[in-house]
N, C-alpha and C positions, 0 to 999 in steps of 0.2 A: 503493499499500499504506499507507494514510494511519494505520491502525490498527494496525501491526507495530510491536514493540520495536525492534527496529533501526533504523525511520525514527524513530520517537521520538528515539531516541538520538543517532543522527544531526542531528536538527534542534537537538537542545540544545547542540551541540557550535558551532552557526552563533553569529553576533554576533546582536542585537538586529533588525539592520536588515536583516543577511541573511536570518535568519528570519521576518520579515515580507515581504520579498519570497516567499520558499518558500509561505509561506502562504495568499497572494494569489494563488496559480496553483493550489488546489485548490477542487474541486468543493462546493457546497452543501453535500451529503450528508459528505463527506471534513472538510468545516469544522465541521460539527455534529458528526461523531464524535469530534473533539478539542478541543472547547467547555470540557470541563473539565480537561484537562489546564495548568493556571494558567502554570506555568514558560514553556511555549510562546509565552505570549500578552503575559508581564509584563514591564515593565521593570525592569532591575535595581534600581533604588531604589522599586520596589513588593514587591521580595522582604527575606525579614527578615536582617539584618545577621551578617554569620560572630562568634563567640566567645562568651563566656559572660555575657551581658547580663541585668540583671533588668529596665529599663526602655528602651522603643524608642520614642523620640518623633518623629514625622512631623510635622514643619512644611512644609506645603505650601501654595500658592493654591489657588483654587476650582476644582474642575473636574481636578486634577491625577489621580485616581484614589485617593483615599485611602480610600473606604469600601471600596473593592473589595481595597483591598490588606489591610484590617480583616477582612473577610469571609472572605476566602481564608485566611488567619491561623488564626481559629478554625476554620472546616472542616476544616483539614489534621492540628491539634493534636485534633479530634474524633475526625477519623477514624483517629488510631493510637492514639489512649488512650481506651480504653473506660472506665475510670471519672473521666472527665473531668468536673471541674466548672468552670465557667468564667461568670465576671461581665460583662455585656455593661449599660454605664453610658454613658446619654446624658444631653443636659441636662434631659429632660424622658423619664418614660415614654411620652410620644405622640411624641417623637424616635428615642428606642430603638427602637420598634416599627415604626414609617414610614420610617427611612433604614437603620436596622442591621439588622433583620429582613425587612421586606416590601419594602425599596425593591429600585430597580432593579439596584443593585450588593448590595443584602443577601445576609444569608446563606441566605434559601429561594431566591433567584436562582442562587446559584452552586453550591449542591450538585446534585449528579446524583440523578435519579430514584430510582435503588436504593440511593441514600444521602442522603436527605430528612430533616430531623430532622420530629417529629410537634409543631405549635405549639399548645402552651394558652394563648390570651391571658389568661385569668381568672387561670390559677398565673404568669404569667409567665415561663413556661418552654417550652424547645426540648429535645427528647428523640431523640436519634440512634438507629439501629436496634441499635446495638452497647453502647448502654446508657449512652453521654458526654450530660452535661447543661448546659446554660447557661440562665442567669437574667437576667432583666431588671431595672433599677435604675436609679432618676431621682436624677442628682447633688444635687437640690433636695432629695432629702429624705437628709439626709446620715446621719440614724441608722439608717436600713433597710441600711447597710453596716457596722453595727457587728455584731459576733457570727457572719455568714457565712462559710464556710471556700472559697478554690477553688484551683486550680492556675494558672491564667490571667487575664488579666482583659483586656480590649478597650473602651476608653474613646474616645467620636467626640466631637469639638468641644469638647476640653478648654477653649477659650479662651470658649467660650458659657457654661458652667457659671456658675451664680448666684455672685455675690460678696459680697451681702447678709452681714455678719455672719460673714464669712470661711468661708461655708459651701462654696464650691467646695473651698477646701484642708480642711476637716473632712472632706468626701467622701471626698478623694484620701486621708487620712493612714487613714480606717475601712477604705477599699477596701485600702490595701497590708497593715494590720495584719492581715488577714483572707487575704492570698496568703500560705499554710503549708502547703499541701498539696502533695506531692511534692516530688521533689530539685532541679530547678528553677522556681521559680515567677518566673512573668513576665508584666509589663504593658506593652502596646503603647497608646497614646495619639497617636490620629491628629486634626489640628487645622488650620485655618488662625489663624496665631499673632496675637495680638491681647496688648498689652501690661499684659496682668491679674497680680497677684499671683501664682498659682499659676504661669504661665507662667512668670514669671522666677525664680521658684526650681526649676522642672526646668530651665532654662536653665544655672541653677547644678550645679546637679545635673552635667548635662552637662560642662561646664566642669572639674569634678572627678575626671572620670573613672567615675563612677558611674552615666551612663545613657548612651546612644547615639541620634545625632540623623541624622536623615535629611529632608534640605531637597528640595523640589520647586516648579518653577513651573507654572504652568497650561498653558503654549505646549509643555511635552511631552508632555501627549495629544492635541496639534494632530490627528492622527488620528481622534480618539472624540470629538471635540466638534463642536458645528453651528459654521460660519462664521458665522453672525450671533452667535452667543455673544461668540465670541473678538474680532470688530470692537467688539461693545457693551463691551466690559470694556475693552479699549483705549483706546476712547474716553474712557471714562467715568473710569478710573484711571490711564491710562498713561502721563501725566504728571507723576501726584501723587505725595507718601511713602506714601500708603495704598495707591497701586498697588503698591507694593515689598512691601505686607504681603498684600493681596488676591489677589494675581496672582504675583508671585514667593515667598511664604510666609517673608518676611524679618521679623524680631521689631523694630520699631520702637523707636528712642532717642530720648530726650526731651533737649532744649537746656538745659542748665543755667540757672537764673534764670527760664526762660519762664514766664508768667502761666498758660498754658494745658501739662497735659502728657496723654501718651497717655494712661496709666493713668486719669488723672482723666476724660477723655472719654469709655473705655468702661465707666467706673460710671455715666455717665448717660446711656448708649444703652438704649432701651427700645423697640423696633417694636411691642411690643402694649401700649403704655401707654393706657388706654381713658377718661382725663377728657376729656368734649368739649370745645372751647375756645368759651367765654363770649365772649371780646373776643378779635380778632384786629389786629395790627398790623405793616405792613411798615415797614423799615427801610433807608432808602434813602442811596447814596454814592454821590452822581455823580462823573464824570470830573472831576480838576480838570484836564488837557490834554490834547492830541491825540496823545501820543506813545505810544497803545497801552493806555491804563489801562481796567482793567476798569470798569462801572457795579456796583456791589453791591447786590442787592435780595434780603434776606432776610424770610421769612415766619414770626412766630413766634404763637403764640397762649397764653391761658390760660386755665385751667378753674375751675371750683369748689374744687378741691383748693391752690390756690395756687401751684401747680407750672407752670412754664412750658414750653413743648413749642417746641423746632425743626421746623418744618413741613414747610418747602420752602427751596433757593437759586435766585433766577431769576435771578440775573446774567449779565450778558451780555459779551462781551469786545468789545474797542475797539470800541464802538458810536458812530453819530453821535448828536447830541441827541436827535432822531427816534426814533431806533430805541431808546434806553434808556430817552424817557418814555413808549412804546408799552408796552415789558414791564414800565414800573412799571404801567402802567394795566391791562394784562391782568392782572397778577398781584392786583391790589385787586378787579377785577371777579371773580376766579377763587375767590379765597378770602374773599370779601365783607368787606373789611375795614373795620374801623370807624376806623383811623386810619392813613396814611402819612407814616410823617417823615423828613425830608430833610434833609441839611445842606446849610446856603447859605453856608456861610464862602467857597466860590472864586466862585460864581456869583451870589450876592445873589437878586435877584426873577429875572433869568433865569431860574434854575431852577423856580420857581413859577411862571413863563410857559410856559415847556416842558412841564411838567405838564398845566398846566389845557389847552395847546392838545391834548394825548392826551385829557383828558377833564376838562371843565370841572366835574362831579360830585364830582371825586377830594377824598376827605376829607383834604386837606392840612396838614398842621404842619411849619413850617421850625424848625430849629434851628440854633445859631451856635454851633460850638466854641469854648469860653475856656479849654481845657485840651489838653493832649497826646493822643494817641489812648491811650498807655498808661494816662493819669492816669484817664480815661474809663475803661478795660476793668476798671482793676483793680476797682471794687465789681462787674462783672458777673462777673469772675472767681469772686469770692467768693461768688457767687450757684450758680455750679456747685458750690462746695467744700463749700458745705452742703445740696447734694442736693436746690435748687429748681429745678433746669431738665432737661430731658429733649430728647433727640434722638432722633427717630423714624425716622433710618434712617443712611444713612453718605454723609455727605458732606463727600467727600477733597478739594474744593480748599479750602475753608471750614474747613474744621480742619485741613487744613496751616499755612494763615494763621493761626490761632487759637495754634497751637503754636510759633510764631515770634515771639509777642508778646512783650516782655522786661519784666520788672519795672525800676521806676524810669526807663522809655525805652527807646527802640530797636526794632527789628525786623530776625530774621533768619531769616524767611520765604522760600518759592521765588518770590515774586511782588515785582516792584518796590514794590509797596504794597499793605497789608491791606486792601483795597477790601471784600471778603467779611466780614472781621471785624470792619471799622468797622462796617459796615450791621447786622449781629446786634448790638454794642454799642450801638445806637441806639435798635434794637427792643427789646431786654430794658429799656432803661434807661427807655422809654416806659412799659411792660407793670409794672415791677417795682420801681422806683424813685422814679416820679415818682406824684403826687396823685391820677392817676387808675390807678394799679396794681391796684385792688379790681376785679375780674369783678364784671359785671352782666349779666343776663339782656336779651338782643337779638332782635328778630324779624328772619326772615330772610325 
C-alpha cells in the first residue's frame, strides 16, 4: 500500500537508514509512485533547518546532493505559495539553466508531471500552474538583481561567482536588498566552499548567528554516486588539504605569513582562460634523496596576453632516476615544451645525464639555486598578486605546498619538501622573470 497516507506516515517515523531498507523492498511501480515525496528520500542534512532563519548556507562536498536540496526547497515553496516570486541565481545564466533548472537534479526533474512549471528560456522564467514564478539571474550581471523583488532566492555554487571587482558581493547585496516580499523572505546558498571574500563574509554571518550552516561530505551520498567517481575523487584529493574542501565541504584556513593564500589562488583560477600558450616551459625539481622525495614536474605556458598559465602537474612520487627522467621526457613531448628547466644543485651533471638518457633532444636548461626556496618564490608570488598567473584547473597537492611556503623562509606544508612548488617557481621564473620571458610564435 505504498500510496496510502498511513503508510507514508509510518515511513516518516523511521530513521533514514530504516527508511532506506524499507524503500528498497518496494516494487518499481511503488517506488515510482513515491518518487516525488522528497522527505522519504532526503537525508536530514538536505532538509531545511528549523527556526526563523533568513539565510541557509549549505557547504558540502561535490556530489553531496546540494542541487537536489535546492531544487526541492524551491519546488515546495512554489507548491504552497501561489503568489511566489523566486530568484534562481547561478554563476552564469548557462549554469543556472543547465544545473538549477534542466539538470538531473534540477527543478524540472524533481517536479511531478501534474505540477511541473512551464519553462520559458527566452524570458528566463518558470511558471507553475498555481501562478508561482521563478526567474533566472546571473551573478556575473550584478546589476540585473538591482530592482526585482522576491520572496525567496536559491543561489547555487556561491563560491564560483565572479570575484573581480567585488562582483560576487555586489550580486549578493543586490539580491538580499530585493528579498522584501512576504513575511519571511529567505535565501538558500548551496556551494562547495572556497576561501573567497563572499564565503568568508557568510561564514561570519553564521558565527554571528544571522545565518544557519549545513555541512556535508561527498561520502554521505555514497548510495547515489558511481563507485568510480568516489574512487577517483579520493585518489585525487583524499590526502590533500584541498580534499577537505572538495570532498568534505570545509572552508580552508590560511597559514599566517604564507606567500600564497587560498583566497589568492582562487582569484587566479580560470578553467576557461582562452589565451593559447605561445611558449611552454617545464620546471623540474629532481629528488634530493632516496627517502621518499617526489620529483616536481610542472608545466607552465605563456601567451600573447602576457599572463602565465599553470597547465599541468606531472610530478611523480618516490621515483627512481629513470622513472622521473622518463616522466619529464613524456611531459615535454606531450606539451611540446620549448624549454625544460631543471635544478642541478644536488645532482650536478648527473641530472643532465639522466634526462639526456631519457631523451637526447630534450631542450634542457640546468639552473643552480643561489638563494633559498622562499627567496626564489617571493617574486613568483608577486606575479600571482598582480594577476599575472592563471591556474587552469585544481592542482590539490601543488596548491597545498604553495600555501605552506612562508615569507622570510620556512615551509609548513603537508609534505617533507615543496618539490612541486619549487618546480613551479623554476618554470614561472623562466617564463616571466628571465630574459626569455616574452612569448614568441613557434612552429608545432
